[in-house]
C-alpha positions in Angstrom: -39.8 145.0 -102.6 -37.8 143.4 -105.4 -34.1 142.3 -105.3 -31.8 142.0 -108.2 -28.3 141.3 -109.4 -26.5 142.6 -112.5 -25.2 140.2 -115.0 -23.4 141.5 -118.1 -25.3 144.8 -117.7 -28.7 143.0 -117.8 -30.9 143.1 -114.8 -31.7 139.6 -113.6 -34.3 139.0 -110.9 -33.9 136.3 -108.3 -37.0 135.0 -106.7 -37.0 132.3 -104.1 -40.0 130.0 -103.6 -41.7 128.0 -100.9 -43.2 125.0 -102.8 -41.9 123.0 -105.7 -45.1 123.4 -107.7 -44.6 127.1 -108.0 -43.9 128.6 -111.4 -42.0 131.8 -111.2 -41.7 134.1 -114.2 -40.6 137.6 -114.9 -40.8 139.4 -118.2 -42.5 136.3 -119.7 -39.7 133.9 -119.1 -39.9 131.1 -116.6 -37.5 131.4 -113.7 -35.3 128.7 -112.2 -37.3 127.2 -109.4 -34.2 125.8 -107.7 -33.3 129.0 -106.0 -33.3 129.0 -102.2 -36.7 128.8 -100.5 -38.0 132.0 -98.9 -39.1 134.8 -101.2 -42.8 133.9 -101.2 -42.8 134.0 -97.4 -41.0 137.4 -97.4 -43.5 138.7 -99.9 -46.5 137.6 -97.9 -45.2 139.0 -94.7 -44.2 142.3 -96.2 -47.6 142.7 -97.9 -49.3 142.1 -94.6 -47.5 145.2 -93.1 -49.9 147.4 -95.0 -52.9 146.0 -93.2 -54.9 142.9 -92.8 -55.2 140.8 -95.9 -57.0 137.7 -97.1 -55.3 134.9 -99.0 -56.6 135.5 -102.5 -55.8 139.2 -102.2 -52.2 138.3 -101.3 -51.8 135.9 -104.2 -53.2 138.4 -106.7 -50.9 141.1 -105.4 -47.8 138.9 -105.6 -48.9 137.7 -109.1 -48.7 141.4 -110.3 -44.9 141.0 -109.9 -44.4 137.3 -110.8 -46.6 134.4 -111.6 -47.6 132.3 -108.6 -50.3 129.7 -108.2 -53.1 131.1 -105.9 -53.3 127.8 -104.1 -49.7 127.9 -103.1 -50.2 130.8 -100.8 -52.7 129.1 -98.5 -50.4 126.3 -97.1 -47.8 129.0 -96.4 -50.4 131.2 -94.6 -51.5 128.2 -92.6 -47.9 127.4 -91.5 -47.2 131.1 -90.7 -50.4 131.2 -88.6 -49.5 128.0 -86.8 -46.0 129.4 -86.1 -47.6 132.5 -84.5 -46.7 135.0 -87.2 -50.4 135.7 -88.1 -53.6 135.9 -86.2 -56.8 135.4 -88.2 -60.4 136.5 -88.2 -63.5 136.1 -90.4 -65.1 139.1 -92.0 -68.3 139.2 -94.1 -67.9 139.9 -97.8 -70.3 141.5 -100.2 -68.9 139.1 -102.9 -69.6 135.7 -101.3 -68.8 133.9 -98.1 -66.9 135.4 -95.2 -63.2 135.9 -95.8 -60.4 134.8 -93.5 -58.2 137.8 -92.9 -54.6 137.5 -91.8 -53.1 140.0 -89.3 -49.4 140.2 -88.7 -48.5 139.6 -85.0 -45.5 141.1 -83.2 -43.7 137.8 -83.7 -44.6 138.1 -87.4 -43.0 141.5 -87.6 -39.8 140.2 -85.9 -39.7 137.1 -88.2 -40.2 139.3 -91.3 -37.3 141.6 -90.3 -35.0 138.6 -89.7 -35.9 137.1 -93.1 -35.3 140.4 -94.8 -31.9 140.8 -93.1 -31.0 137.2 -94.2 -32.2 137.9 -97.7 -30.1 141.1 -97.9 -27.0 139.2 -96.7 -27.7 136.4 -99.1 -28.2 138.6 -102.2 -25.1 140.7 -101.3 -23.0 137.5 -101.2 -24.5 136.3 -104.5 -23.9 139.7 -106.1 -20.3 139.6 -105.0 -19.8 136.1 -106.4 -21.4 137.0 -109.7 -19.3 140.2 -110.0 -16.1 138.3 -109.2 -16.9 135.5 -111.6 -17.7 137.9 -114.5 -14.6 140.0 -114.2 -12.5 139.8 -117.4 
């Protein structure tokens, strides 16, 4: 899921981040990392709705849309697990050591829905401000 705003008929993507060390890019250009925190958390939660995932898999999937450091996903996963939004289990891997899988809990589903509702409200407000500000 990707959210956007229109500025002078050019599509501009807004991505929000969890940690200051993240580098967000889209279309080869670095994004402003001062946007409100949150989009990485939303992305991780939404991707987990499609089934249990391991950390590296989530980071790679997110990186297909925008650049994110693989190591930045793990602290977020740990926090979300401690908050009760994920449960975890180990599963053997043919490609190395066992992998830690993250499974979205009922609390995680509720939290994800709240974040998405907040995000939609936030982006709608930003879109309105941008549209008003760019009117001739």
